[in-house]
DSSP file (Angstrom, degrees, kcal/mol; ACC not computed):
  #  RESIDUE AA STRUCTURE BP1 BP2  ACC     N-H-->O    O-->H-N    N-H-->O    O-->H-N    TCO  KAPPA ALPHA  PHI   PSI    X-CA   Y-CA   Z-CA
    1    1 A W              0   0    0      0, 0.0     2,-0.2     0, 0.0     4,-0.0   0.000 360.0 360.0 360.0 150.3  -13.6   -3.7    8.1
    2    2 A D    >   -     0   0    0      1,-0.1     3,-1.3     2,-0.1     0, 0.0  -0.497 360.0-128.3 -66.1 138.9  -14.1   -0.8    5.8
    3    3 A K  T 3  S+     0   0    0      1,-0.3    -1,-0.1    -2,-0.2    21,-0.0   0.693 108.0  53.7 -68.4 -16.0  -13.0   -1.8    2.3
    4    4 A N  T 3  S+     0   0    0     26,-0.2    21,-2.3    25,-0.1     2,-0.4  -0.154  89.3 118.1-106.3  37.3  -10.8    1.4    2.1
    5    5 A A  E <   -A   24   0A   0     -3,-1.3     2,-0.5    19,-0.2    19,-0.2  -0.818  48.7-159.8-110.7 145.1   -9.0    0.6    5.4
    6    6 A F  E     -A   23   0A   0     17,-2.8    17,-2.6    -2,-0.4     2,-0.4  -0.994  21.6-163.7-116.6 123.7   -5.3    0.0    6.2
    7    7 A L  E     -A   22   0A   0     -2,-0.5     2,-0.5    15,-0.2    15,-0.2  -0.878  12.9-158.6-116.3 140.5   -4.9   -1.8    9.5
    8    8 A I  E     -A   21   0A   0     13,-2.9    12,-3.3    -2,-0.4    13,-1.8  -0.976  16.0-164.1-116.2 128.2   -1.9   -2.2   11.7
    9    9 A F  E     -A   19   0A   0     -2,-0.5     2,-0.7    10,-0.2    10,-0.2  -0.858  21.0-132.2-113.7 146.6   -1.9   -5.1   14.2
   10   10 A D  E     +A   18   0A   0      8,-3.3     8,-2.2    -2,-0.4     3,-0.2  -0.878  27.5 175.0 -90.0 116.4    0.3   -5.8   17.3
   11   11 A V        +     0   0    0     -2,-0.7     3,-0.3     6,-0.2    -1,-0.1   0.019  39.2 120.0-114.6  26.3    1.3   -9.4   16.8
   12   12 A A  S    S+     0   0    0      1,-0.3     2,-0.8     4,-0.1    -1,-0.2   0.885  85.6  43.3 -56.7 -37.7    3.7   -9.7   19.8
   13   13 A D  S >  S-     0   0    0      3,-0.2     3,-2.8    -3,-0.2    -1,-0.3  -0.849  83.1-167.4-106.0  92.0    1.3  -12.4   21.0
   14   14 A A  T 3  S+     0   0    0     -2,-0.8    -1,-0.1     1,-0.3    -2,-0.1   0.757  84.3  55.3 -56.3 -28.3    0.8  -14.2   17.7
   15   15 A G  T 3  S+     0   0    0      1,-0.3    -1,-0.3    -3,-0.1    -3,-0.0   0.569 117.7  34.9 -80.1  -8.1   -2.1  -16.2   19.1
   16   16 A N  S <  S-     0   0    0     -3,-2.8    -1,-0.3    -6,-0.0    -3,-0.2  -0.463  78.4-172.0-144.8  66.3   -3.9  -13.1   20.1
   17   17 A P        -     0   0    0      0, 0.0     2,-0.4     0, 0.0    -6,-0.2  -0.305  10.1-153.0 -63.9 146.1   -3.3  -10.2   17.6
   18   18 A K  E     -A   10   0A   0     -8,-2.2    -8,-3.3     0, 0.0     2,-0.3  -0.966  21.2-111.3-124.4 137.1   -4.6   -6.8   18.6
   19   19 A L  E     +A    9   0A   0     -2,-0.4   -10,-0.2   -10,-0.2     3,-0.1  -0.506  36.6 175.9 -64.5 124.9   -5.7   -3.9   16.4
   20   20 A Y  E     -     0   0A   0    -12,-3.3     2,-0.3     1,-0.4   -11,-0.2   0.827  59.3 -11.1-101.3 -44.2   -3.0   -1.2   16.9
   21   21 A A  E     -A    8   0A   0    -13,-1.8   -13,-2.9    40,-0.0    -1,-0.4  -0.987  55.1-155.6-156.5 157.9   -4.1    1.5   14.4
   22   22 A K  E     -A    7   0A   0     -2,-0.3     2,-0.5    38,-0.3   -15,-0.2  -0.999   2.5-166.9-142.2 137.0   -6.4    2.0   11.5
   23   23 A L  E     -A    6   0A   0    -17,-2.6   -17,-2.8    -2,-0.4     2,-0.5  -0.991   7.5-172.5-121.2 121.1   -6.4    4.4    8.6
   24   24 A V  E     +A    5   0A   0     -2,-0.5     2,-0.3   -19,-0.2   -19,-0.2  -0.970  20.4 149.4-114.9 122.0   -9.6    4.7    6.5
   25   25 A D    >   -     0   0    0    -21,-2.3     3,-2.2    -2,-0.5     4,-0.3  -0.949  46.8-139.9-154.3 127.3   -9.3    6.8    3.4
   26   26 A K  G >  S+     0   0    0     -2,-0.3     3,-1.3     1,-0.3    -1,-0.1   0.755 101.7  70.9 -60.5 -23.1  -11.2    6.5    0.1
   27   27 A Q  G 3  S+     0   0    0      1,-0.2    -1,-0.3     2,-0.1    -3,-0.0   0.638  82.2  73.1 -68.1 -12.7   -7.9    7.3   -1.7
   28   28 A L  G <  S-     0   0    0     -3,-2.2    -1,-0.2   -24,-0.2    20,-0.2   0.706  87.7-151.6 -77.1 -19.3   -6.7    3.8   -0.6
   29   29 A G    <   -     0   0    0     -3,-1.3    18,-2.2    -4,-0.3    19,-1.0   0.866  63.7 -47.6  56.0  47.8   -9.0    2.2   -3.2
   30   30 A A  S    S-     0   0    0     16,-0.2    16,-2.1    15,-0.2   -26,-0.2   0.991  80.7-148.3  58.3  68.5   -9.6   -1.2   -1.5
   31   31 A P  B     +B   45   0B   0      0, 0.0     2,-0.3     0, 0.0    14,-0.2  -0.255  23.1 171.2 -69.6 153.5   -6.0   -2.0   -0.6
   32   32 A N        +     0   0    0     12,-1.9   -26,-0.0     1,-0.1    45,-0.0  -0.975  49.8  24.1-152.5 164.3   -4.6   -5.5   -0.4
   33   33 A R  S    S-     0   0    0     -2,-0.3    47,-0.3    10,-0.1    -1,-0.1   0.885  75.2-154.7  45.2  59.9   -1.3   -7.4    0.0
   34   34 A C        -     0   0    0      9,-0.1     2,-0.4    -3,-0.1     9,-0.2  -0.260   9.8-161.1 -61.8 143.9    0.6   -4.6    1.7
   35   35 A V  E     -C   42   0B   0      7,-2.0     7,-3.2    46,-0.1     2,-0.4  -0.996   6.8-152.2-127.3 138.7    4.4   -4.5    1.5
   36   36 A V  E     +C   41   0B   0     -2,-0.4     2,-0.4     5,-0.2     5,-0.2  -0.910  17.0 174.1-115.9 136.3    6.5   -2.5    4.0
   37   37 A A  E >   -C   40   0B   0      3,-2.4     3,-1.4    -2,-0.4     2,-0.2  -0.925  66.4 -48.6-139.1 112.7    9.9   -0.9    3.4
   38   38 A G  T 3  S-     0   0    0     -2,-0.4     0, 0.0     1,-0.2     0, 0.0  -0.452 123.3 -17.5  63.6-126.6   11.3    1.2    6.2
   39   39 A D  T 3  S+     0   0    0     -2,-0.2    17,-2.7    -3,-0.1    18,-0.5   0.028 120.8  89.9-101.8  26.9    8.7    3.6    7.3
   40   40 A R  E <   -CD  37  55B   0     -3,-1.4    -3,-2.4    15,-0.2     2,-0.5  -0.966  56.0-159.2-124.7 140.2    6.5    3.3    4.2
   41   41 A A  E     -CD  36  54B   0     13,-2.7    13,-2.7    -2,-0.4     2,-0.5  -0.970  10.2-154.2-113.6 133.1    3.7    0.9    3.4
   42   42 A Y  E     -CD  35  53B   0     -7,-3.2    -7,-2.0    -2,-0.5    11,-0.2  -0.937  10.8-167.1-110.6 124.5    2.8    0.3   -0.2
   43   43 A L  E     - D   0  52B   0      9,-2.7     9,-2.5    -2,-0.5   -10,-0.1  -0.907  15.3-142.1-120.8 104.7   -0.7   -0.8   -0.8
   44   44 A P  E     - D   0  51B   0      0, 0.0   -12,-1.9     0, 0.0     2,-0.7  -0.426  24.3-137.7 -58.2 137.2   -1.9   -2.2   -4.2
   45   45 A M  E  >> -BD  31  50B   0      5,-2.8    32,-1.0   -14,-0.2     4,-0.8  -0.888  18.3-169.0-109.2 112.1   -5.4   -0.8   -4.8
   46   46 A V  T  45S+     0   0    0    -16,-2.1    30,-0.3    -2,-0.7     3,-0.2   0.912  95.4  27.9 -62.0 -43.9   -7.9   -3.3   -6.2
   47   47 A D  T  45S+     0   0    0    -18,-2.2    -1,-0.2   -17,-0.2   -17,-0.2   0.561 117.1  61.1 -94.1 -10.0  -10.4   -0.4   -7.0
   48   48 A G  T  45S-     0   0    0    -19,-1.0    -2,-0.2   -20,-0.2    -1,-0.2   0.489  91.8-132.5-100.6  -2.8   -7.9    2.3   -7.5
   49   49 A N  T  <5S+     0   0    0     -4,-0.8    21,-2.5     1,-0.2     2,-0.3   0.945  79.4  40.5  49.7  55.2   -5.9    1.1  -10.4
   50   50 A G  E   <S-DE  45  69B   0     -5,-0.8    -5,-2.8    19,-0.3     2,-0.4  -0.967  91.2 -71.7 173.2-156.6   -2.6    1.9   -8.8
   51   51 A I  E     -DE  44  68B   0     17,-2.4    17,-2.4    -2,-0.3     2,-0.3  -0.999  31.1-145.9-136.0 136.5   -0.6    1.8   -5.6
   52   52 A A  E     -DE  43  67B   0     -9,-2.5    -9,-2.7    -2,-0.4     2,-0.5  -0.737   8.4-145.2 -99.8 149.7   -1.0    3.9   -2.4
   53   53 A V  E     -DE  42  66B   0     13,-3.1    12,-3.1    -2,-0.3    13,-1.2  -0.970  15.9-171.5-116.6 126.1    1.9    5.0   -0.2
   54   54 A V  E     -DE  41  64B   0    -13,-2.7   -13,-2.7    -2,-0.5     2,-0.6  -0.965  21.0-133.1-121.0 132.9    1.3    5.3    3.5
   55   55 A D  E     +DE  40  63B   0      8,-3.2     8,-2.1    -2,-0.4   -15,-0.2  -0.740  26.9 172.2 -82.0 120.3    3.7    6.8    6.1
   56   56 A I        +     0   0    0    -17,-2.7   -16,-0.2    -2,-0.6    -1,-0.1   0.030  39.8 118.5-116.8  25.2    4.0    4.5    9.0
   57   57 A S  S    S+     0   0    0    -18,-0.5    -1,-0.1     1,-0.3   -17,-0.1   0.833  86.7  39.8 -62.0 -30.8    6.8    6.3   10.8
   58   58 A D  S >  S-     0   0    0      3,-0.2     3,-2.5    -3,-0.2    -1,-0.3  -0.887  81.3-166.0-112.4  95.8    4.4    6.7   13.7
   59   59 A P  T 3  S+     0   0    0      0, 0.0    -1,-0.1     0, 0.0   -51,-0.1   0.677  85.1  60.6 -61.6 -16.3    2.6    3.4   13.7
   60   60 A E  T 3  S+     0   0    0      1,-0.2   -38,-0.3   -39,-0.1   -52,-0.1   0.699 115.4  33.1 -79.3 -18.1   -0.2    4.8   16.0
   61   61 A K  S <  S-     0   0    0     -3,-2.5    -3,-0.2   -40,-0.1    -1,-0.2  -0.548  76.8-170.7-137.8  70.1   -1.1    7.4   13.3
   62   62 A P        -     0   0    0      0, 0.0     2,-0.4     0, 0.0    -6,-0.2  -0.356  12.6-155.6 -62.2 142.7   -0.5    6.0    9.7
   63   63 A Q  E     -E   55   0B   0     -8,-2.1    -8,-3.2   -40,-0.1     2,-0.2  -0.981  16.3-124.0-128.1 129.4   -0.9    8.8    7.1
   64   64 A F  E     +E   54   0B   0     -2,-0.4   -10,-0.2   -10,-0.2     3,-0.1  -0.529  32.2 174.7 -64.6 130.7   -1.8    8.6    3.5
   65   65 A L  E     -     0   0B   0    -12,-3.1     2,-0.3     1,-0.4   -11,-0.2   0.828  49.6 -48.3-103.5 -55.8    1.0   10.2    1.5
   66   66 A T  E     -E   53   0B   0    -13,-1.2   -13,-3.1     2,-0.0    -1,-0.4  -0.946  44.1-135.8-166.3 177.9    0.3    9.8   -2.2
   67   67 A S  E     -E   52   0B   0     -2,-0.3     2,-0.5   -15,-0.3   -15,-0.2  -0.983   7.6-141.6-147.9 158.9   -0.6    7.3   -4.9
   68   68 A V  E     -E   51   0B   0    -17,-2.4   -17,-2.4    -2,-0.3     2,-0.4  -0.994  27.6-176.8-120.6 128.2    0.4    6.4   -8.4
   69   69 A R  E     +E   50   0B   0     -2,-0.5     2,-0.3   -19,-0.2   -19,-0.3  -0.950  18.7 171.8-130.0 146.9   -2.4    5.4  -10.8
   70   70 A D     >  -     0   0    0    -21,-2.5     4,-1.8    -2,-0.4    -2,-0.0  -0.839  19.0-157.0-152.2 112.4   -2.6    4.2  -14.3
   71   71 A N  T  4 S+     0   0    0     -2,-0.3   -21,-0.1     1,-0.2   -22,-0.1   0.580  93.7  36.7 -70.8  -9.0   -6.0    3.0  -15.6
   72   72 A V  T >4 S+     0   0    0    -23,-0.1     3,-0.7     2,-0.1    -1,-0.2   0.823 125.1  30.6-103.8 -58.2   -4.4    0.9  -18.3
   73   73 A L  T 34 S+     0   0    0      1,-0.2    23,-0.2   -24,-0.1    21,-0.2   0.766 124.8  43.1 -76.9 -26.0   -1.2   -0.6  -16.9
   74   74 A M  T >< S+     0   0    0     -4,-1.8     3,-0.7   -25,-0.2     2,-0.5  -0.224  71.2 154.2-118.6  45.3   -2.3   -0.9  -13.3
   75   75 A Q  T <  S-     0   0    0     -3,-0.7    19,-1.2     1,-0.3    18,-1.1  -0.614  79.5 -10.8 -72.8 124.0   -5.9   -2.2  -13.6
   76   76 A R  T 3  S-     0   0    0     -2,-0.5    16,-1.8   -30,-0.3    17,-0.4   0.957  87.2-143.5  50.1  64.0   -6.7   -4.0  -10.3
   77   77 A T  E <   -F   91   0C   0    -32,-1.0    14,-0.3    -3,-0.7    -1,-0.1  -0.256  21.5-176.8 -57.8 145.3   -3.2   -4.1   -8.9
   78   78 A Y  E     +     0   0C   0     12,-3.0     2,-0.3     1,-0.4    13,-0.2   0.653  52.1   0.5-123.4 -26.5   -2.6   -7.3   -7.1
   79   79 A G  E     -F   90   0C   0     11,-1.2    11,-2.7   -34,-0.1    -1,-0.4  -0.987  51.1-160.2-162.9 164.7    0.8   -7.3   -5.5
   80   80 A A  E     -F   89   0C   0    -47,-0.3     2,-0.3    -2,-0.3     9,-0.2  -0.980   1.8-170.1-150.0 158.6    3.9   -5.3   -4.9
   81   81 A A  E     -F   88   0C   0      7,-1.9     7,-3.3    -2,-0.3     2,-0.4  -0.980  11.5-147.0-147.3 153.7    7.6   -5.8   -3.9
   82   82 A V  E     +F   87   0C   0     -2,-0.3     2,-0.3     5,-0.2     5,-0.2  -0.977  16.7 171.3-126.0 137.0   10.4   -3.4   -3.0
   83   83 A R  E >   -F   86   0C   0      3,-2.3     3,-2.5    -2,-0.4     2,-0.1  -0.928  66.6 -47.5-143.6 121.0   14.1   -3.7   -3.7
   84   84 A D  T 3  S-     0   0    0     -2,-0.3    -1,-0.0     1,-0.3    18,-0.0  -0.370 123.6 -20.1  54.1-123.7   16.3   -0.7   -2.9
   85   85 A H  T 3  S+     0   0    0     -2,-0.1    17,-3.2    -3,-0.1    18,-0.5   0.363 118.0  97.7 -95.2   5.8   14.7    2.3   -4.5
   86   86 A L  E <   -FG  83 101C   0     -3,-2.5    -3,-2.3    15,-0.2     2,-0.5  -0.779  54.1-160.5-103.1 140.9   12.5    0.4   -6.9
   87   87 A L  E     -FG  82 100C   0     13,-2.9    13,-2.9    -2,-0.4     2,-0.5  -0.976   8.0-157.3-116.5 123.4    8.8   -0.5   -6.3
   88   88 A Y  E     -FG  81  99C   0     -7,-3.3    -7,-1.9    -2,-0.5     2,-0.5  -0.899   9.7-170.4-104.8 125.3    7.4   -3.4   -8.4
   89   89 A V  E     -FG  80  98C   0      9,-3.0     9,-3.0    -2,-0.5     2,-0.4  -0.969   7.2-155.0-123.4 122.4    3.7   -3.4   -8.9
   90   90 A A  E     -FG  79  97C   0    -11,-2.7   -12,-3.0    -2,-0.5   -11,-1.2  -0.782   6.1-158.1 -97.9 138.0    1.8   -6.3  -10.5
   91   91 A S  E   > -FG  77  96C   0      5,-2.6     5,-1.1    -2,-0.4     4,-0.4  -0.963   9.2-164.5-119.3 127.6   -1.6   -5.8  -12.1
   92   92 A R  T > 5S+     0   0    0    -16,-1.8     3,-0.6    -2,-0.5   -16,-0.2   0.976  93.2  30.3 -72.9 -56.9   -4.0   -8.6  -12.6
   93   93 A D  T 3 5S+     0   0    0    -18,-1.1   -17,-0.2   -17,-0.4    -1,-0.1   0.755 120.8  53.2 -78.2 -23.1   -6.4   -7.0  -15.2
   94   94 A G  T 3 5S-     0   0    0    -19,-1.2    -1,-0.2   -21,-0.2    -2,-0.2   0.558  96.4-143.3 -83.7  -8.1   -3.6   -4.9  -16.8
   95   95 A S  T < 5 +     0   0    0     -3,-0.6     2,-0.3    -4,-0.4    -3,-0.2   0.909  59.2 115.3  45.8  51.5   -1.5   -8.1  -17.2
   96   96 A S  E   < -G   91   0C   0     -5,-1.1    -5,-2.6   -23,-0.2     2,-0.4  -0.932  63.9-139.3-145.4 164.7    1.6   -6.0  -16.4
   97   97 A L  E     -G   90   0C   0     -2,-0.3     2,-0.4    -7,-0.2    -7,-0.2  -0.984  25.5-162.2-125.0 116.9    4.5   -5.4  -14.0
   98   98 A V  E     -G   89   0C   0     -9,-3.0    -9,-3.0    -2,-0.4     2,-0.5  -0.855   4.1-154.0-103.9 133.7    5.2   -1.7  -13.5
   99   99 A I  E     -G   88   0C   0     -2,-0.4     2,-0.4   -11,-0.2   -11,-0.2  -0.938  15.5-173.6-111.1 124.5    8.5   -0.6  -12.0
  100  100 A I  E     -G   87   0C   0    -13,-2.9   -13,-2.9    -2,-0.5     2,-0.8  -0.944  27.7-127.1-123.2 136.4    8.5    2.7  -10.1
  101  101 A D  E >>  -G   86   0C   0     -2,-0.4     3,-1.5   -15,-0.2     4,-0.6  -0.743  19.6-155.4 -79.3 111.1   11.3    4.7   -8.7
  102  102 A R  H >> S+     0   0    0    -17,-3.2     4,-1.9    -2,-0.8     3,-1.0   0.825  88.9  64.4 -59.9 -33.1   10.2    5.3   -5.1
  103  103 A N  H 34 S+     0   0    0    -18,-0.5    -1,-0.3     1,-0.2   -17,-0.1   0.770 100.5  52.5 -63.0 -25.2   12.4    8.4   -4.7
  104  104 A K  H <4 S+     0   0    0     -3,-1.5    -1,-0.2     1,-0.1    -2,-0.2   0.656 116.2  35.8 -86.5 -16.0   10.3   10.1   -7.4
  105  105 A I  H << S+     0   0    0     -3,-1.0     2,-0.3    -4,-0.6    -2,-0.2   0.657  94.5  91.8-110.5 -19.1    6.9    9.5   -5.8
  106  106 A E     <  -     0   0    0     -4,-1.9     2,-0.5   -40,-0.0   -39,-0.0  -0.585  55.8-156.1 -87.5 139.4    7.5    9.7   -2.0
  107  107 A K              0   0    0     -2,-0.3    -3,-0.0     1,-0.1    -2,-0.0  -0.936 360.0 360.0-109.9 130.7    7.1   13.0   -0.1
  108  108 A K              0   0    0     -2,-0.5    -1,-0.1   -43,-0.0    -2,-0.0   0.413 360.0 360.0-103.9 360.0    8.9   13.4    3.1
């Protein structure tokens, strides 16, 4: 896989997952450990020092929306979680937990 790819799989048959859709975009910055809330996927970026937001309202055509980056606090982001309108982003090299209001970064 391309290191800047976001993949959606059909896992209806768990023993035989099928690639459903793929988004390749350099703005994704080597995403990992995706978290989904509603029709949004949040992708911590290992190379991007931040988190990318992808619209998955049409799972056949995921679309990059935006990203939040911070070269100090979000160095090599490693994981994320969502609760209500808050997005929690953990950074390995930044040794931090950044809390972001999703309503302020998402574009509809």
